[in-house]
N, C-alpha and C positions, 0 to 999 in steps of 0.2 A: 463451467462450474456445475451446471445442472447435470451434464453428462457424467461428470465424476461422481456426483451424489447417486445417480442411478446405478453406476457400476458398483459402488460400495454396497448399495441395497441388494443388488443381484448377487454379489459375493456373499453377503450374510445369508440370503435365502439358500444359495447353493451349499454353504457350509452346514446349515441346518438339515438340508436334504441328505448330505453325505452322512452326517451323524445318525439321522433317523434310519437311513437304509442299512447302515452297518449294525445298528442295534436290532432292527427288525430281522436281519439275517440270522443273528445269534439267538434271538428269543425262541423259547420252546412253545409258545402259546399261539400258534397259527390257527389251530382249531381247538375248542374247549368243549368238554362234556361234563355235566354236573348231575350225578345220580346219587341218591341217598338210599343206603341199604339198612337192613335191620341189624346186621352184625357190626360190632364195634370196630372190627378191622376192615370193614367194607370201605372201599375207596369212595371219597366224596367228590373228587374232581380229577378228571384226566385231561391232559394236554398233549398235543402233538405238534412238533415243529419240523423244521427242515433237517435237523441233525440229530435230534433226540426226542424221546417220549418221556414225559414226567407224570407222576401220580401223587396226588395229595390224599392222605388218609385222615380219618377222624381223630386219630391219636396225635396228629401233628407231624407225622412222619412224611418226609418228602423224598421221593426216589426218582431217579432218571436213568434211562437206558439209551445208549447211543445206537444209531442205525449204521451198522458196519457194512451191510450188504447194499451196494448201489443198484445192482441188477434186480434185486427183489423189490425195489421201490416202484410205485406206479409212475406213469409217464409224466403226469403233471407235477409230481414232487421232484423228479429228476430235472425237469425243465426249470422249476422254481429255484432249485439250487444253483444251476448253471447261470441263469440270467441274473440272479441277485449278486453273485460273485462278480460277474462282468460289470454290472451296474456300479458296484462299489469301486472297482478298478477305474472305470471311465470317469467316475465322479472325482476320484483323487487326482487323476491326470488333469481334469478340468480345473481343479483348484490350483494346481501348479502353474498352468498356463494363465489362469486368471490373475494370479499374483504378479506375473510379468506384464500382463496387459492392462493393469489399472493405470489410469492417467495420473493419479495422485502419487505414484511411486517414481523413483529416479532410475530404476533399472528397467531393462527390457528393450533398449534401443531407441530409435527415433519414433516420432509420432505415428508414422505409417506402419512401422513394425509393431508398435503397441496395438494399433487397430486390428491388424491381422491376427495377432496373438489373442486378443479379446474375442474375436469372432470364432477362432478355433476353440477357445474355452467354452463359449456359448454352445457350439456344436456338440462338444463332449457332454455338457450338462443335459442338453436335450436328449441325446442318445441314452444317457444314464437314466433319465426320467422314464423314457419309453421302456427300457429294459427292466425298470423297477415296476412299471405299471402292468406289464404283460403277466408276470407270474402271480401278482396279487389278484388280478381279475380272473385268471384261470383257476387259481386255488379257491377263490370265493365261489365261483360257479360250481365247482365240484362239490364243495361242502354243502351248498344250498340244495343242489340236485339230490345228494344223498339224504339230506334231512327231509326232503319232501317225498322221498320214495317210501311207499307204504310197505314194501317188502323188507325194509331194513328194520330190525328190532329197536325198541326205544333205548336200550342200553348201548347201542352202537351208533347212535346219532350224535352229531357234533354241530357246533355253531362256530362261525368265524370268531377268532380270538383277537386280542389286542394288537398282535404283531401285524395282522392284515391291515388294520386301520392305520397303524404307524407307517406301513409301506405305502398306502395310498397318499397320505399326507406328505411323505418324503418325496414321492414322485411328483406331486404338485409343486413343491419347493424347487426341485431340480428343473422342472420344465419352465417355471417362472423365471428363475435365475438365468437359464440359458437363453430364453427369448429376450430378456432385458439386455443381456450382454451383446447379443447379435444386433439389436436395434440401437444400442448406444454408440456403436462404432461403425458408421456407414463407410463403404469403400470409396465413394466419391465425395470430395470436399470442394465446396465452392470457393473458399478462401485460399491463400497461399499456404503451403506446407510449413509447419512449425518444426524447426530443427533444433530447438533449444533443449529438448529432452534427451538428446543424444549424450552419452557419457564418454565417448571417444574423442579426445582433442583433435586428432588428425581428421576425423570425419567432419567435425565442426568447422575446421579450417577449410577443408575442401568445399563444404557447403557454402561458406561465406564467400570464398573466391568465385564459386559458380554464380552466386547471386550478384556479385559485383560485375562479373562479365556479362550477365544477362542485362543488367541495368545499363552498362556501357554500350552494348549493342543496340538497345532501345533508343538511347540518346543519339547514336549515330544515324539510325534510321529516321528519327524525327528531323535531324539536321539535314539529311539528304532530301527529305520531302520539302523542307522549306526552301532549299537551294533550287530544286526543280520548279517550285512555284514561282520563285523570283525570276528564273530564266524564261519562263513562259510569259511573264508580264513585261520583261525588259525589251523585247523587239518592238512592241507597240510604242513604248516611251522613247526609244532611241531612233525612230524613223526620221523625224524632222532633223535631229542633229546629224544623222548620217547624210542627208541631202546637203546640208550646209557644209559639211566636211568635204564632200565631193566637189562643190563649187570652189572652195578655197584651194583644193588641190589643183584644179584646172587653172585657176588664176596664177598659182605659184609656178606651174609648168610653163605658162606663157611668159612670165617674167624671167624665168631661167633661160628660155630660148632667146629673149631679147638682150639679155646681159652680155653674151659673147660678142654681139655686133657692136655694142658701145665700147667694149674693151678693145676690139680691133681698131676702131676709129681713133681712140686715144693713142694707141701705140703708133699708128701711121702718122699722126700729127707730131709725136715726139721725134720720130725718125726724120720727119721733114725739117723740124726746127734745129735739131742737133746734128744734122749732116755736116761734113767738112766743107762743102761748097757753099752752103747757105747758113747764115746766122739767124737766130730768132729775131723777130721784129722787136724793136725797142719800144718801150712805153713812152708816149709823148709827155705825159705828166711827170715822168721821172727826171727830165731835163730842166724843168722849171725850178726856180729858186723862190725864196720867200718874198723877195723884192718884186719879182714878176707878178706874183699873186696880188701884192699890195698895189 
């Protein structure tokens, strides 16, 4: 929850940075000069920007002139144009990626994909902030150096305008948003991956099946460890029973060896009694009657 709040804060800062960088790129007051003349038509304020030069007159007339020639511009101004345009483009790309990488949204894929997208958005914001900071610093240095030069007449001296300050503030917003985005989504997670944010039913089903298979394999490994532990303990417990079983088997073998001799003896007696030449002996008690007993 805290990570989602930090991402929302970073997104708001980056959005402010994008708006500020876009406005600063179009503003004509990157450097301003304020000189008052005696003539009523004398200009009271001159402003120069990246794309046009504007002049305020005491009569309230406001006129601007576009800078059509690119090669006629100084190097710092050409660099400021290029870097500010690139900064706005990178910031817009970062906003698109950040919208997909926010944890509070349903689009953007799984949790891992959202984290990677958020880190990419943070990188775009950081790069946009650097591209926005470089021209503002260079432009300010040139203006201050020219202002402090004693060879430059007073009418040709300028001061940093409001667009420069807007550029610095926008660069700070972009850098802050990018750093927060990168820190809010670490690449390594201690807990299990969360697949609930995926919007594809097939991917959800595959992820659930994979989780069930991993759980089943873990249970099988635990059962195998338990069986191995039981087998290690079983020989010590079954040693006395094994000795007893060996003794019983020996006794049983001896009885089985004696049994055929008894059977042969009985068969010989039966052949002796039931042979045709000899009759079996009669029982003496069988010939007695009841009176004999009395």
